C-alpha positions in Angstrom: -34.0 17.7 -10.8 -34.2 16.4 -7.2 -34.3 18.6 -4.2 -33.0 16.8 -1.1 -32.6 18.7 2.2 -31.9 21.9 0.4 -29.2 20.3 -1.9 -29.7 20.1 -5.6 -28.5 16.8 -6.9 -28.8 15.4 -10.5 -29.3 11.6 -10.4 -29.6 10.3 -13.9 -30.4 6.8 -14.9 -27.0 6.4 -16.6 -25.3 7.7 -13.4 -27.1 5.1 -11.3 -26.2 2.4 -13.8 -22.5 3.3 -13.6 -22.6 3.1 -9.8 -24.3 -0.2 -10.0 -21.6 -1.5 -12.3 -18.8 -0.2 -10.1 -20.2 -1.8 -7.0 -21.7 -5.0 -8.3 -18.8 -7.1 -7.3 -18.4 -5.5 -3.9 -22.0 -5.3 -2.5 -24.6 -7.9 -1.5 -27.9 -8.4 -3.3 -29.8 -6.3 -0.8 -27.5 -3.3 -1.3 -27.5 -3.7 -5.1 -31.2 -2.8 -5.2 -30.2 0.7 -4.2 -28.5 1.0 -7.5 -31.2 -0.4 -9.9 -32.2 1.9 -12.8 -35.1 4.3 -12.0 -38.3 3.2 -13.8 -40.9 5.3 -12.0 -41.3 8.4 -9.9 -41.3 8.0 -6.1 -41.8 10.2 -3.1 -39.3 12.9 -2.1 -38.5 10.9 1.1 -37.8 7.8 -1.0 -35.5 9.7 -3.3 -33.8 11.2 -0.4 -33.0 7.8 1.1 -31.9 6.5 -2.3 -29.5 9.4 -2.9 -28.1 9.2 0.6 -27.7 5.5 0.0 -25.7 6.2 -3.1 -23.6 8.7 -1.3 -22.8 6.2 1.4 -21.9 3.5 -1.1 -19.9 6.0 -3.2 -18.0 7.1 -0.1 -17.3 3.4 0.7 -16.2 2.5 -2.8 -14.1 5.7 -3.1 -12.3 4.8 0.1 -11.7 1.3 -1.2 -10.4 2.6 -4.5 -8.1 5.1 -2.7 -6.8 2.3 -0.5 -6.0 0.1 -3.5 -4.3 3.1 -5.1 -2.2 3.7 -2.0 -1.3 0.0 -1.9 -0.3 0.2 -5.6 1.9 3.3 -4.8 3.5 1.4 -2.0 4.2 -1.5 -4.3 5.7 0.9 -6.9 7.8 2.5 -4.1 9.0 -0.9 -3.0 10.0 -1.8 -6.6 12.0 1.5 -6.7 13.6 0.7 -3.4 14.6 -2.7 -4.7 16.2 -1.1 -7.8 18.2 1.4 -5.7 21.9 1.6 -6.8 24.1 2.4 -3.9 27.0 3.4 -6.1 24.9 5.9 -8.1 23.9 7.6 -4.9 27.5 8.7 -4.2 28.8 8.8 -7.8 29.6 12.5 -7.7 31.5 12.2 -4.4 33.3 9.1 -5.6 34.6 11.2 -8.6 35.8 13.9 -6.2 37.4 11.3 -4.0 39.2 9.6 -6.9 40.7 12.9 -8.0 41.7 13.7 -4.5 43.4 10.3 -4.1 45.4 10.8 -7.3 46.7 14.1 -6.0 47.5 12.6 -2.6 49.8 9.9 -4.0 52.0 12.1 -6.1 55.7 11.5 -5.2 58.9 13.4 -6.1 60.6 10.3 -7.4 59.1 9.2 -10.7 59.4 5.5 -10.2 57.7 5.7 -6.8 55.0 8.0 -8.2 54.2 5.5 -11.0 54.1 2.7 -8.4 52.0 4.6 -5.9 49.4 5.6 -8.4 49.2 2.2 -10.1 45.8 1.3 -8.7 44.5 4.8 -8.6 44.6 5.4 -12.3 41.4 5.7 -14.2 40.2 2.3 -15.4 41.8 0.2 -12.7 40.3 1.9 -9.6 37.9 -0.9 -8.9 34.3 -0.2 -7.8 35.5 1.8 -4.7 33.4 -0.5 -2.5 34.8 0.7 0.8 34.5 4.5 0.0 30.9 3.9 -1.1 30.0 2.2 2.2 31.6 5.0 4.2 30.0 7.9 2.2 26.6 6.1 2.5 27.2 5.6 6.2 28.0 9.3 6.6 24.6 10.2 5.2 22.8 7.4 7.1 24.1 8.9 10.4 23.3 12.5 9.4 21.0 13.6 12.3 21.3 17.4 12.1 20.9 19.3 15.3 17.6 21.3 15.3 18.1 25.0 14.6 15.4 27.6 14.9 16.5 29.2 11.6 18.9 27.6 9.0 21.9 29.8 8.6 25.1 30.0 6.5 27.2 29.0 9.5 25.2 25.8 9.9 25.7 24.9 6.2 29.4 25.6 6.5 29.7 23.3 9.5 27.8 20.6 7.6 30.1 20.8 4.6 33.2 20.7 6.8 31.9 17.6 8.5 31.2 15.9 5.2 34.7 16.8 4.0 36.2 15.2 7.1 34.2 12.1 6.6 35.2 11.9 3.0 38.8 12.1 4.2 38.1 8.9 6.2 37.0 7.2 3.0 40.2 8.4 1.3 42.4 7.1 4.2 40.6 3.8 4.2 41.1 3.3 0.4 44.8 4.1 0.7 45.2 1.6 3.6 43.3 -1.0 1.6 45.5 -0.5 -1.6 48.7 -0.6 0.5 47.5 -3.9 2.0 46.9 -5.5 -1.3 50.3 -4.3 -2.6 51.9 -6.1 0.3 49.7 -9.1 0.1 50.5 -9.6 -3.6 54.2 -9.6 -2.8 53.7 -12.2 0.0 51.5 -14.4 -2.2 53.7 -14.0 -5.3 50.5 -12.9 -7.2 50.8 -12.0 -10.8 47.4 -10.4 -11.4 45.1 -7.9 -9.6 41.9 -6.2 -10.8 42.3 -7.9 -14.2 45.8 -6.5 -14.9 49.3 -7.4 -13.9 50.0 -7.0 -10.2 52.4 -4.2 -9.2 55.0 -6.7 -7.9 54.8 -8.6 -11.2 55.2 -5.4 -13.3 57.7 -3.4 -11.3 59.2 -6.0 -8.8 58.7 -6.8 -5.2 60.9 -4.1 -3.7 59.1 -1.2 -5.4 55.7 -2.8 -4.6 56.6 -2.9 -0.9 57.9 0.7 -1.0 54.8 1.9 -2.8 52.6 0.3 -0.1 54.7 1.9 2.6 54.4 5.2 0.8 50.6 4.9 0.7 50.5 4.2 4.4 52.6 7.2 5.2 50.2 9.4 3.1 47.3 7.9 5.0 48.9 8.8 8.3 49.4 12.4 7.2 45.7 12.7 6.2 44.7 11.0 9.5 46.7 13.4 11.6 45.0 16.4 9.8 41.7 15.3 11.3 43.0 16.1 14.8 40.8 13.5 16.5 42.8 11.2 18.7 40.1 8.5 19.0 39.8 8.3 15.2 43.6 8.2 14.9 43.7 5.4 17.4 41.0 3.4 15.6 42.7 3.5 12.2 46.2 2.9 13.7 44.7 -0.3 15.2 43.4 -1.3 11.7 47.0 -1.3 10.4 48.1 -3.4 13.4 45.2 -5.8 12.6 46.3 -6.1 9.0 49.8 -7.1 10.0 48.5 -9.4 12.7 46.1 -11.2 10.3 48.8 -11.7 7.7 51.2 -13.1 10.3 48.4 -15.4 11.5 48.0 -16.7 8.0 51.8 -17.2 7.5 52.6 -18.9 10.8 49.7 -21.3 11.6 50.1 -24.6 13.3 48.2 -27.7 12.0 45.4 -27.3 14.5 45.0 -23.5 13.8 44.8 -24.1 10.1 41.9 -26.4 10.6 40.1 -24.2 13.2 37.0 -22.2 12.0 37.4 -19.9 15.0 41.0 -19.2 14.1 40.0 -18.6 10.5 37.2 -16.2 11.4 39.5 -14.2 13.7 42.1 -14.0 11.0 39.4 -12.9 8.5 38.3 -10.1 10.8 41.9 -8.8 11.1 42.7 -9.0 7.4 39.4 -7.8 6.0 36.6 -6.8 8.4 38.6 -4.6 10.8 39.3 -1.9 8.2 35.7 -1.4 7.1 34.2 -1.8 10.6 36.6 0.7 12.3 36.2 3.1 9.4 32.4 3.0 9.8 32.9 3.7 13.5 35.2 6.6 12.7 32.5 8.1 10.5 30.1 8.0 13.4 32.6 9.5 15.9 33.3 12.4 13.6 29.6 13.1 13.4 29.4 13.2 17.2 27.2 10.2 17.5 26.6 8.3 20.7 28.6 5.2 21.7 25.6 3.1 20.9 25.1 4.4 17.4 28.9 4.2 16.8 28.8 0.5 17.7 25.9 -0.1 15.3 28.0 1.5 12.6 30.9 -0.8 13.6 28.7 -3.9 13.7 27.5 -3.1 10.2 31.0 -2.8 8.8 32.3 -5.9 10.7 29.5 -8.2 9.4 29.6 -6.8 5.9 33.4 -7.3 5.8 33.1 -10.9 7.1 30.3 -11.7 4.5 32.4 -10.1 1.8 35.4 -12.3 2.6 33.4 -15.5 2.9 31.9 -15.0 -0.6 35.5 -14.2 -1.8 36.5 -17.6 -0.5 33.6 -19.2 -2.3 34.5 -17.4 -5.5 38.1 -18.6 -5.3 36.7 -22.1 -5.9 33.7 -21.3 -8.2 34.9 -18.2 -10.1 37.2 -17.9 -13.1 40.4 -16.0 -13.3 39.0 -13.4 -15.7 35.9 -12.7 -13.6 37.8 -12.3 -10.4 40.7 -10.3 -11.7 43.1 -12.7 -10.0 43.9 -16.4 -10.4 41.1 -18.8 -9.1 42.1 -21.5 -6.7 44.9 -19.1 -5.6 44.3 -19.7 -1.8 44.4 -23.4 -1.8 47.4 -23.5 -4.1 49.2 -21.3 -1.6 48.2 -23.6 1.2 45.6 -21.2 2.6 42.6 -23.0 4.1 39.4 -21.2 4.0 35.8 -21.8 5.1 34.6 -24.1 2.2 37.4 -26.6 2.9 36.9 -26.2 6.7 33.2 -27.1 6.3 34.1 -30.0 3.9 36.5 -31.3 6.5 33.7 -31.5 9.1 31.8 -33.9 6.7 34.9 -35.8 5.6 37.5 -36.0 8.4 39.9 -37.8 6.1 40.4 -34.5 4.2 42.4 -33.4 7.3 45.3 -35.7 6.3 45.5 -34.1 2.8 45.4 -30.6 4.3 48.3 -31.6 6.7 50.3 -32.8 3.7 50.0 -29.4 2.1 49.2 -28.5 -1.5 52.6 -28.3 -3.2 51.6 -31.5 -4.9 48.8 -30.7 -7.4 47.3 -34.1 -6.8 46.5 -33.1 -3.3 44.7 -30.0 -4.7 42.6 -32.3 -6.9 41.8 -34.6 -4.1 40.7 -31.7 -1.8 38.5 -30.3 -4.6 36.9 -33.8 -5.0 36.0 -33.9 -1.3 34.8 -30.3 -1.5 32.5 -31.2 -4.5 31.0 -34.1 -2.5 30.4 -31.9 0.6 28.2 -29.0 1.5 31.2 -26.7 2.0 30.3 -24.1 -0.6 26.7 -24.0 0.5 27.5 -23.7 4.2 29.9 -20.9 3.5 27.3 -19.0 1.6 24.8 -19.6 4.5 27.4 -18.2 6.9 27.9 -15.2 4.7 24.1 -14.6 4.5 24.0 -14.8 8.3 26.6 -12.0 8.6 24.8 -10.0 5.9 21.6 -10.2 7.9 23.4 -9.0 11.0 24.7 -6.1 9.1 21.2 -5.2 7.9 19.9 -5.5 11.4 22.5 -3.0 12.6 21.1 -0.5 10.1 17.5 -1.2 11.1 18.5 -0.5 14.7 19.7 3.0 14.0 17.6 5.8 15.5 14.5 6.7 13.3 14.9 9.5 10.9 12.4 10.9 8.5 14.9 12.6 6.2 14.6 11.3 2.7 18.4 11.2 2.0 19.0 9.4 5.3 16.4 6.8 4.5 17.7 6.3 1.0 21.3 5.9 2.3 20.2 3.4 4.9 18.3 1.4 2.2 21.4 1.5 0.0 23.5 0.1 2.9 21.1 -2.8 3.3 21.1 -3.3 -0.5 24.9 -3.6 -0.4 24.6 -6.5 2.0 22.5 -8.3 -0.6 24.9 -7.5 -3.4 27.8 -8.7 -1.4 26.4 -12.2 -1.0 25.0 -12.5 -4.5 28.1 -11.2 -6.4 29.9 -13.3 -8.9 33.2 -11.4 -9.0 
């Protein structure tokens, strides 16, 4: 036994050898000598120095190993973050929302009821992308007011707020479905979400009326929130949907070939709904104007990125993967970003665009020019730019240490990645 400054420490030859092995790759030759096996007895002072040296080295190695362990944990956490599924985080609420929507679209007239619930039936609901974004945004902006003691009244207020925010998600989904019912009539579409479109199955008139009915239900739900600013926001969304569709139908030759015009129309038709709904979520939570605009910016850029990739997939996807006919836009004479970018590289494509695409030969010629150009690649790059802007908006939100808030913010960022890498 060794007695060192009143402390009893057992230093065995095997123990020193284990220290020497652990540290041999970390220490210099001079330091390694401290850990050589003991072959003879030395003075107490010498043992004291040796033991203290071992302690210093042990402390240093222990810190290094702890640091490596922490880095490993951080790497594991990073992997977990990368695997975060945004839809799973709100799966329970999406189920509640789906049931609520089915109950909201019940109509007294059987035919209208069947038409109104057509895209709310189980199996054809879609992924509920917009409600997922809004429910995640509601949690991401959840900055509870500090209370000395949590109380039942506070919990009730929190649940009431969540219910009102979920109502925004329901309203948004009804407006979205109403818009696609009307779009399919205007585009004479025959498929949607992998099944026959409502206008194809039940006729144009009933499809239009079903869309109107959904908008009326959305208005009733919106009025129940009793928030004039939110009502104004979502009323503006409906105006934008009509404006965007009108812009698409009544373009001049120059407007059809203008990227600025295309992006404005895309905002009205796609991005306005999600951006203003995100802002409505923030307003209901009592957030500042700055935070509300960050929520709006996220929705706007996510919506633009989503539509840009949709335009790419119209050329690269298949009818079965998209749930609608591929090349549907160009066959209807709708000029989107890939063709606009191709036109910048090949100005002669403009003459084909001006002739229109009633002739299938013009479609083939346009596709030939698109194949030679960087139109698809540049559209993907523009989508990635907007996805990055959406992520930056989330990163700019006020810091919050709440675990659920952080997970929801990571999920919103993950959605920006999924939007630009999706194949359907």
